N, C-alpha and C positions, 0 to 999 in steps of 0.2 A: 513585454512588447505591446504597444498599442498604437492605433491610428485614431484620429480625431476628426469629427465632423461637427461644424457649428450650424445650428438651425435657428433662424430668426422667425419669430411668430408674432403677428399683430393680434393682441388678445382683447383690445377694447379702446374705445374712444370716449373721453369725458372732458367737457368744457374745452373743446378744440385741442385737446392734448392726447396724443397717442400713447398708450402704455405698451412697452415692448419687453418682452422676456427673451433671454438668450439661454439656449440649451445646448450644452455640449455633449456629444455622444462619443464615447471612447470604446473601442473594440480591443479587448485584451485576449491574449491567446494562452491556451493550455497545450502543452506538448507531451505526447506519449513517450515516457522514458522506459517503461518496462510493461510486459504483459505476462502473466503466469497462467499457463493452463496445466492443471495438475494431473492430466491424464494424456499427454501427448508423447510420451516416451522419452522426453528430456527432463532431467532433474535440476531444477534451479535451487539447489541446496545452499547451506551457508558458505560453502567454498566456491561456488560457481557463479560467475558474472558480476555479482554485487560490487566487488572491490578490485576487479582485475582489469579494468579499462579495456573491454572487448566488446565487439558488436556480436550480438547473438540473434539468429533468426533472419527473416527476410521482411521487407516492406509489404509485400503482398499477403503475408501471413501474420502481420504484426498483431492482430487482434483474435487470432484463432490458435496460435501456438506460443511457446516461450519466445520472449523477444526482449532484447535490450538495445536501445539506440545510444551508441557510444558518445555521439555528438551532444545529445540532449543531457546525458549523464554527466557531461563535463561543464555544463552551463550553470552559472550562479543563479539560484532560485530562493524564493522566500515563501512559496506555498506548495502544498502537496495535496493531491486528491487521490483517494483510493476508490475505485469504481468497480463494483462486482457487476458482471455483465453476462448476458446470454446471447451468444452468437453475435456480439457487437451491440446489443441493446442493453443499456443500463438499467439495473433493477435496484441498486443500492449505491449511495454516494457518501463519503465522508471527506471534508475538506478541513485541513489544519494549517496553522500559521507556524512556521519555524521560528524558534527562540532566536536564532542567529540567521539573519537574512544574508543573501549574497554569497553563500557557500554552495558548492556543486554537490550533487548526489554521490558522485565518486569520492569526493573528499570526506563526506560525512561517513560513508561506509568503509573507508580506509582507517577511520578513527577507532580502531579496535582495541588499543591498549591504553587504558584499561577498558574501554568500551562501556556498555551499560549506561548509555546516554539517553536521557529523556529529551528529545529534540524539539517538541512542540510545546506550547503553553495555552492554557485556558480551555483545553479540550476542543472537540470539533467546532469550527465556527459555521459549519453547515453539515447537517445530516438529513438525507433525504432517502426514503425507502419506499419502494412500490408497495401498494396494498396487496398486490399479487405475489410478492417475493416470498419464497419458500426457504426452508432450512436455515432459519435465523437464530434458532434456539443455542446453537454452539458454534456459530460462525466465528472465526478467529478475529474478525474485524467488526462485525456488526451486532454480535451478541453481547460485547463488553464495552464499557465506557473508558474515559480517561484520555491521556495523551499517548502519542507514539514514542516508542523508545527503540533505539537502533542498537545493533551489535549486542544483544543480551547474552553475555557469556557467564557460565558458572560451572565450575569443575571442568569437565571435558565436553560441555555442551555449548551450543551457540544457536541463536535465532536472529535473523536480520531485522525483522520488523515484528514488534509485539505492542500490545496496548497495556497501559498501566492499570487498567481495571481488571485485567486477568491476573493470574498467579505469576509472579515474578520470583523465581527461585533465587535465594541468597547465593553469594558469590562462591561459597565453599560447600555448597550442598549438591550432592550428585543424585538428584531424584528425577531427572528427565520429566519434569512436571511443568514446564513452560511450553507455550504453544503459540504459533504464529506463522509467518511467512519466511521461507528460506531457512530450513532447519538441519541440524546435524547433532546426534546424540553421542557422537564419538569423534571429537575434533580438538584442534588447538584454537580456542576462540579468540586469542590475542593476536593470532597471525593469519587467520582464515584458511588454514590448512586442515584437511581431514586426515584422521588417523586410519580410517579403513573405509570400505564401501558398504559397511554393514547397516549404518543408521542414518544415512542422508535421506532427507525427504523434502518435499516442496511446500506442502501446506498441511498443517495439523489443526485439527478442531479443538475447541475448548473442552477439557475434561479434567476432572480432579483425580488423578491416578498416579500417585508418586511411586516410582519404580521400586526402590528398596523393599517397600513393605508389602506390595501387592503382586507384581508381575514378573520381577527378574527371576530367571531361572525356571520359570513354569508358565511360559507364554501360552502354551496350548490349553491350560486349564484355569488361567487367571480370571478373577471376576470382573476386571476391567483391563483395558489396554489403551495406549495412545492411538487415537483414531486419525488417519490421514485422509484427505480428499483424493480420490482417484487411485491410481497405481503408480505415481511417480515417486519411487524410492530406488535406490541404487542396488539393493539385495533382494531379489524376489523371493529368496528362501527365508528371509527374516519374518517369522510369524508374529513377532512382538509389535510390529507396525502394522496395524489393522486397516487394510484398504476400505474405503467407503465411498458414498456417492459424491459426485462432483457438484458443488453448489453453484459453480459458474467459473469464468475466468476472472482474474483480478488484474485490472489495469492500473498502472501508477503513472499519473499525470503530474507535471510540475510547472510552475510559472513564476515569473519574477514579480507580477503585479496583479494577477487575477485572483480573487478571493472567493468567487462563487463559481459553481460548476452547474451545467444544465441537469435537470433532475432526471428521474427514472422515465423510461420510454425514449430517451435520447439515442439515436443511432451514432455511435461513436466513430471517430476518424483518427488518424494520427495527430491531427491538429484540431483543437476545438476552439472555436471563437465565442466569446461572450460579449454582450452589449452592456455598457455602463453609462447611465445618464446622469448629468450633473446640471443643475440650474445655476442661474447667474451668480447668486449669492454664494454658491460653492466653488466658483471658478478660482 
């Protein structure tokens, strides 16, 4: 969605002729579809929210707690921005173009059977990270490259958003070694249902720690464990999911036509407007 302003400017006079340039300014809008806070006591796991056509949270706490805007989730979109932020101030941004424009986020996340869909192409079209940003070495979005993949299911594991630059477990391998946003290590990934409350968690960091060989059955003494951000997991007694520091909230913005997002330092809102200027020859 955009609005347009035409600006006429007289830029010079030569031999009694005026040279006129026409500039069109378009305002395009990003809308907040989801916010993930991995330490607010609500777990946005593989089975919660993403594909259930439900409103989660409140407008007043949209950027401080888990949030899903049902109306935005149902709109056809062509671009997605994942924005890590600290109390509403962006510190890292990645923008991607969907392979298939014009589909809603709900429709994309309901596409679970067979799932494992690489939904963007060409990698990020924008990547902006603050020089002061911390905890980037194993961040599930900003420490790895590649495109976005949705509904990455394998054996009885599921992850709603992962990047292709990280480890993507084969469909028949039960190693609990893929990491991203919206996770469950004990679910039915083709239907979005969880098998138990034991393994649901919101955000897991990048670590190479395959389950069968290293930590299954001996989580208390294993040399490595899957590390999650914050404490948002459904089973507080599961010591195989190691709580860790919160790197920030992760906001998911979508748009039908905006391809650039304001950079680090931006104070986020539910809607973020960006300006696009085009000269006469581009009209």
